[in-house]
C-alpha positions as CSV (number, residue, x, y, z in Angstrom):
1,M,-9.1,-62.7,53.4
2,L,-6.7,-64.7,55.8
3,Q,-9.1,-64.2,58.7
4,Q,-11.9,-65.9,55.9
5,H,-9.7,-68.6,55.1
6,A,-9.0,-69.6,58.3
7,E,-12.3,-69.7,59.3
8,E,-12.8,-72.0,56.2
9,V,-10.4,-74.4,57.1
10,E,-11.5,-74.4,60.5
11,N,-15.1,-75.6,59.4
12,V,-13.6,-78.4,57.7
13,Y,-11.6,-79.4,60.8
14,R,-14.4,-79.3,62.8
15,H,-16.7,-81.5,60.4
16,M,-13.6,-84.1,60.5
17,R,-13.4,-84.0,64.6
18,G,-17.1,-84.7,64.3
19,W,-16.8,-87.3,62.2
20,R,-13.9,-89.3,64.1
21,H,-16.1,-89.0,67.4
22,D,-18.6,-90.7,65.8
23,Y,-16.6,-93.2,64.1
24,K,-15.7,-94.2,67.7
25,N,-19.0,-94.7,68.8
26,H,-20.2,-96.7,65.6
27,I,-17.1,-99.1,66.5
28,Q,-18.2,-99.5,70.1
29,S,-21.7,-100.1,68.7
30,M,-20.8,-103.0,66.0
31,K,-18.5,-104.7,68.7
32,A,-21.5,-104.7,70.7
33,Y,-23.6,-106.6,68.2
34,L,-20.5,-108.9,67.8
35,E,-20.0,-110.2,71.0
36,L,-24.2,-110.4,71.5
37,N,-23.9,-112.3,67.7
38,Q,-27.0,-110.0,66.9
39,L,-25.6,-110.3,63.2
40,D,-29.0,-109.3,61.8
41,L,-28.8,-106.3,64.0
42,L,-25.5,-105.9,62.8
43,E,-26.3,-105.9,59.3
44,N,-29.0,-103.4,59.6
45,Y,-26.8,-101.0,61.5
46,L,-23.7,-101.4,58.8
47,E,-26.9,-100.4,55.9
48,E,-27.9,-97.5,58.0
49,L,-24.1,-96.4,58.5
50,D,-23.9,-96.5,54.8
51,E,-26.5,-94.6,54.2
52,D,-25.7,-91.9,56.5
53,L,-22.1,-91.8,55.6
54,V,-23.5,-91.1,51.8
55,A,-25.6,-88.4,53.1
56,I,-22.7,-86.8,55.1
57,D,-20.2,-86.8,51.9
58,M,-20.8,-83.4,50.9
59,S,-17.6,-83.1,48.9
60,I,-17.5,-81.8,45.5
61,R,-15.6,-83.6,42.7
62,T,-15.5,-82.1,39.7
63,G,-12.4,-83.7,37.9
64,N,-10.6,-80.3,38.3
65,V,-8.3,-80.3,41.6
66,M,-8.0,-76.9,41.8
67,A,-11.8,-76.2,41.6
68,D,-12.6,-79.2,43.9
69,A,-10.3,-77.1,46.5
70,I,-12.0,-73.9,46.4
71,L,-15.8,-75.7,46.1
72,N,-15.3,-77.5,48.9
73,S,-14.0,-74.9,51.2
74,K,-16.3,-72.2,50.1
75,L,-19.4,-74.5,50.4
76,S,-18.5,-76.0,53.7
77,L,-18.7,-72.5,55.1
78,A,-21.8,-71.6,53.3
79,E,-23.6,-74.8,54.7
80,A,-22.5,-74.3,58.1
81,R,-24.1,-70.8,57.8
82,G,-27.3,-72.5,56.8
83,I,-27.1,-71.9,53.5
84,R,-29.1,-74.4,51.2
85,L,-26.9,-75.7,48.3
86,N,-27.8,-77.0,45.0
87,V,-24.2,-77.6,42.9
88,K,-23.5,-79.6,39.7
89,A,-20.0,-79.3,38.5
90,E,-17.9,-80.8,35.7
91,I,-14.4,-79.0,34.7
92,P,-11.8,-80.7,32.8
93,S,-8.5,-80.9,34.7
94,D,-6.6,-79.7,31.6
95,L,-8.1,-76.4,31.2
96,A,-6.4,-73.6,29.0
97,V,-7.7,-71.4,31.9
98,Q,-4.9,-71.1,34.7
99,N,-5.5,-72.4,37.9
100,V,-4.9,-69.2,40.0
101,D,-7.4,-67.3,37.7
102,L,-10.0,-70.0,38.0
103,G,-9.7,-69.8,41.8
104,V,-10.0,-66.1,41.6
105,L,-13.4,-66.8,39.3
106,I,-15.0,-69.3,41.5
107,G,-13.7,-67.8,45.1
108,N,-15.2,-64.4,44.5
109,L,-18.3,-65.8,43.1
110,L,-18.9,-67.8,45.7
111,S,-17.8,-65.2,48.2
112,N,-20.3,-62.8,46.6
113,A,-23.3,-65.5,46.9
114,I,-22.2,-66.3,50.6
115,E,-22.4,-62.7,51.4
116,G,-25.8,-62.0,49.9
117,S,-27.6,-65.0,51.1
118,L,-26.7,-64.1,54.8
119,T,-28.2,-60.7,54.3
120,V,-31.5,-62.7,54.2
121,E,-32.5,-63.4,58.2
122,D,-34.6,-66.4,57.8
123,S,-32.1,-69.3,57.3
124,S,-34.4,-71.7,55.7
125,E,-34.8,-68.9,52.8
126,R,-31.2,-68.9,52.1
127,F,-29.5,-70.5,49.0
128,I,-27.1,-70.7,46.4
129,R,-27.2,-72.9,43.8
130,V,-23.8,-73.6,41.2
131,Y,-23.7,-75.0,37.8
132,I,-20.3,-75.2,36.1
133,T,-19.8,-77.0,32.9
134,V,-18.6,-77.3,29.2
135,M,-20.9,-75.8,26.8
136,K,-19.8,-75.3,22.9
137,Q,-15.9,-75.1,23.4
138,Q,-16.9,-72.7,26.6
139,L,-16.4,-72.8,30.6
140,Y,-19.9,-71.9,31.5
141,I,-20.0,-70.8,35.2
142,S,-23.4,-69.8,36.8
143,V,-24.1,-68.7,40.5
144,T,-27.2,-68.0,41.9
145,N,-28.3,-66.7,45.3
146,S,-30.7,-65.7,47.6
147,M,-30.4,-61.7,48.9
148,N,-32.2,-58.9,51.0
149,Q,-30.3,-56.0,49.3
150,K,-30.9,-53.4,47.4
151,I,-28.9,-53.4,44.2
152,K,-27.5,-50.7,42.6
153,K,-27.2,-50.7,38.9
154,T,-25.4,-48.1,36.6
155,V,-24.9,-48.0,32.3
156,S,-21.6,-49.9,33.0
157,G,-23.1,-52.8,35.6
158,Y,-23.5,-53.5,38.8
159,L,-22.2,-51.4,41.9
160,T,-21.0,-53.1,45.1
161,T,-23.0,-53.2,48.5
162,K,-19.9,-53.1,50.2
163,T,-18.3,-50.0,51.9
164,G,-14.8,-49.5,52.7
165,K,-11.1,-50.4,51.3
166,E,-12.7,-53.6,49.8
167,H,-15.2,-51.9,47.8
168,G,-15.9,-53.7,44.5
169,F,-12.8,-55.4,44.7
170,G,-14.5,-59.0,43.9
171,L,-16.5,-57.9,41.2
172,K,-13.4,-56.1,39.6
173,R,-11.6,-59.3,39.7
174,I,-14.3,-61.3,38.0
175,D,-14.6,-59.1,35.4
176,Q,-10.8,-58.7,34.8
177,T,-10.2,-62.2,34.7
178,A,-13.0,-62.8,32.4
179,E,-11.5,-60.2,30.3
180,K,-8.4,-61.9,30.1
181,Y,-9.7,-64.7,28.3
182,N,-12.1,-62.8,26.3
183,G,-14.8,-64.3,28.2
184,Y,-17.9,-62.8,29.1
185,V,-19.7,-61.5,32.5
186,N,-23.4,-61.4,32.9
187,R,-25.1,-60.4,36.0
188,Q,-28.8,-60.4,36.5
189,H,-31.3,-59.8,39.7
190,E,-34.9,-59.6,40.4
191,E,-36.4,-59.6,43.9
192,G,-34.6,-61.9,46.4
193,V,-32.4,-63.4,43.8
194,F,-29.3,-62.6,42.1
195,A,-27.4,-64.6,39.5
196,T,-23.9,-64.3,37.5
197,E,-23.0,-66.5,34.6
198,V,-19.5,-66.3,33.2
199,L,-18.2,-67.6,29.9
200,L,-14.8,-68.4,29.2
201,P,-13.8,-69.6,25.7
202,L,-11.4,-72.6,25.9
């Protein structure tokens, strides 16, 4: 977990270093336009830069600080690994759900989604869709991802495809956290796609 977190943080820093490097170049370009009194070109450059910054800003703002931190960290890592993202999330800041539990849910859901997507060899086919909102006095979390795995399912639910000491730990933590709030977890799969829904009464 520490190794994965370090990788996520390093990826965020990499984006920041890249942006800082580009920022210096942009300043030099704008100074050059000013010195040559090419104000029309400077105006065009600023408009292009504004559009570029909007495109670069992938940060998710849900309204909940804990959720923002986890979502941005995990999704930054997913993007760096060539996974296409589609995210819509609105979360109240004053949830009855404790921040630690919210972190457990979102963190494990996205970690599993990233791992599942990375089993797809063609990076253009990798995707993760996240939808989080409040629905009928319940926090609704939906995470859908691409995958290329043989899914093991029993009467009691899905089994992890992992081996080793961490065997099924993420799935269990999601289930335990939902159970703590008398919530509900639904997992479904079809060829190439895995989806998890979590409902927590508020």
